[in-house]
Backbone bond lengths (Angstrom), bond angles and torsions (degrees), N, CA, C in turn:
res aa  C-N    CA-C-N  psi(-1)  N-CA   C-N-CA  omega(-1)  CA-C   N-CA-C  phi
1 M - - - 1.371 - - 1.595 112.01 -
2 E 1.308 115.34 -35.43 1.410 120.54 179.13 1.547 110.93 -67.86
3 A 1.376 114.85 -34.05 1.502 115.51 178.34 1.539 111.12 -69.12
4 D 1.390 115.60 -32.42 1.508 117.94 174.80 1.549 107.30 -64.02
5 Q 1.265 118.92 -43.43 1.498 120.96 178.19 1.499 116.29 -60.05
6 D 1.314 113.06 -37.05 1.419 120.84 176.42 1.564 109.42 -70.30
7 S 1.266 116.95 -43.69 1.431 118.35 173.19 1.458 121.04 -61.48
8 I 1.350 114.41 -36.98 1.476 124.13 173.60 1.562 107.94 -67.63
9 A 1.293 115.48 -43.78 1.560 116.06 -179.45 1.437 107.93 -61.78
10 A 1.391 119.28 -42.52 1.411 118.81 -174.01 1.449 110.32 -69.16
11 H 1.346 117.67 -33.13 1.519 119.25 177.86 1.455 111.36 -71.32
12 L 1.352 116.58 -37.61 1.554 118.73 172.51 1.435 111.55 -58.07
13 M 1.329 125.39 -45.17 1.379 131.66 178.67 1.567 110.54 -52.42
14 E 1.358 112.57 -50.07 1.450 119.97 176.51 1.470 114.70 -62.43
15 L 1.308 117.17 -41.19 1.499 120.56 173.17 1.573 114.59 -63.18
16 R 1.332 110.49 -43.43 1.495 113.97 177.78 1.611 113.70 -60.56
17 Q 1.339 112.66 -38.46 1.552 117.04 179.46 1.497 107.84 -68.73
18 Q 1.287 118.58 -36.86 1.538 122.46 179.91 1.544 103.77 -64.94
19 H 1.199 115.38 -44.51 1.579 120.79 -174.42 1.551 106.71 -63.04
20 R 1.289 116.67 -46.91 1.450 120.88 179.09 1.548 110.47 -62.98
21 D 1.266 118.15 -40.44 1.470 121.05 -179.36 1.561 107.63 -66.87
22 L 1.273 117.83 -43.94 1.482 119.65 179.83 1.587 109.22 -63.40
23 D 1.316 115.98 -36.26 1.467 119.37 -179.67 1.582 109.22 -64.35
24 Q 1.366 116.81 -43.11 1.427 119.10 173.24 1.519 117.09 -63.48
25 A 1.392 112.33 -37.16 1.425 115.66 -179.82 1.599 111.65 -69.11
26 I 1.408 113.54 -37.59 1.388 119.18 174.71 1.483 113.64 -59.11
27 A 1.392 114.26 -48.34 1.427 116.60 -175.76 1.636 112.21 -64.38
28 A 1.338 111.09 -36.67 1.466 117.83 177.31 1.493 111.42 -62.39
29 L 1.271 116.15 -46.29 1.407 121.59 -178.39 1.518 110.89 -66.06
30 A 1.303 117.24 -45.83 1.430 120.99 -179.05 1.517 113.17 -64.75
31 A 1.301 116.42 -24.88 1.455 120.28 -178.37 1.591 110.69 -76.46
32 Q 1.271 114.90 -21.08 1.454 121.10 -179.17 1.494 111.66 -71.45
33 A 1.285 117.77 137.16 1.464 124.47 173.90 1.578 107.02 -66.24
34 G 1.335 117.00 127.34 1.408 120.94 174.57 1.542 110.80 71.13
35 A 1.328 118.00 36.90 1.407 124.68 177.30 1.512 114.69 -60.95
36 D 1.237 114.71 141.17 1.505 121.90 179.42 1.526 109.55 -66.81
37 Q 1.431 112.26 102.40 1.456 116.42 -176.78 1.519 115.36 -66.90
38 L 1.317 120.45 -29.40 1.396 121.75 173.09 1.457 116.10 -62.71
39 R 1.307 115.33 -46.18 1.584 124.21 174.60 1.544 109.38 -60.53
40 L 1.347 113.38 -47.62 1.452 117.24 179.29 1.590 111.65 -54.48
41 S 1.402 112.52 -50.37 1.419 119.96 -179.28 1.500 110.16 -57.84
42 R 1.312 118.54 -42.36 1.461 120.19 -175.69 1.606 110.57 -73.21
43 L 1.348 116.30 -30.95 1.523 116.89 173.03 1.512 110.56 -67.67
44 K 1.276 115.93 -36.91 1.501 119.51 -177.93 1.502 107.73 -67.94
45 K 1.321 117.04 -41.94 1.507 123.57 179.30 1.525 107.41 -60.60
46 R 1.268 118.37 -48.48 1.540 123.11 176.05 1.426 108.02 -55.67
47 K 1.291 121.83 -47.24 1.458 122.84 -178.16 1.488 112.35 -61.19
48 L 1.297 117.79 -40.01 1.517 120.36 176.74 1.559 108.96 -67.42
49 M 1.290 118.78 -36.66 1.421 120.44 177.84 1.572 111.13 -64.30
50 L 1.288 115.50 -35.65 1.466 120.39 -179.18 1.488 108.92 -73.27
51 K 1.345 117.75 -34.64 1.464 122.36 174.62 1.505 111.79 -60.12
52 D 1.310 112.65 -47.60 1.520 119.77 176.43 1.495 111.62 -58.77
53 Q 1.309 118.70 -43.13 1.475 119.17 177.82 1.514 113.41 -66.47
54 M 1.381 114.15 -33.27 1.511 116.09 177.19 1.533 111.21 -67.89
55 I 1.284 114.42 -39.49 1.495 119.09 -179.43 1.625 106.57 -64.39
56 Y 1.321 112.49 -48.08 1.476 111.61 -176.66 1.598 112.20 -59.88
57 W 1.347 116.12 -40.91 1.514 121.72 -178.37 1.521 110.75 -68.09
58 Q 1.363 111.79 -36.63 1.492 116.14 179.27 1.543 111.83 -62.61
59 S 1.385 114.49 -43.48 1.452 121.95 172.98 1.463 114.83 -58.83
60 R 1.316 118.68 -34.10 1.477 121.47 -178.83 1.584 108.31 -73.92
61 M 1.266 117.77 -18.10 1.477 117.41 176.50 1.523 112.08 -80.04
62 I 1.268 118.40 -17.88 1.524 121.66 -179.86 1.505 107.56 -79.90
63 P 1.271 119.72 119.80 1.386 122.32 178.02 1.484 114.75 -62.22
64 D 1.368 120.21 146.40 1.465 123.10 175.18 1.574 105.89 -71.50
65 L 1.379 111.53 137.48 1.392 116.01 172.68 1.523 110.09 -105.81
66 N 1.301 114.27 131.18 1.422 121.59 179.87 1.519 106.95 -82.52
67 A 1.309 118.74 124.26 1.472 119.52 -176.42 1.554 110.30 -85.57
């Protein structure tokens, strides 16, 4: 079980890094005059998908409690 937690934690760290990288790419692209709005929109959508994945994996790290 602990190995699963370690694997999930490592995956979460990777997702967080990708999320930060996308955030920087979005900021840089948005700062450009005449930025490609389609590309900007796709990057934002990808960032939201990463956020959803992070939430999913974070919830998997919380142990189920038997009532």
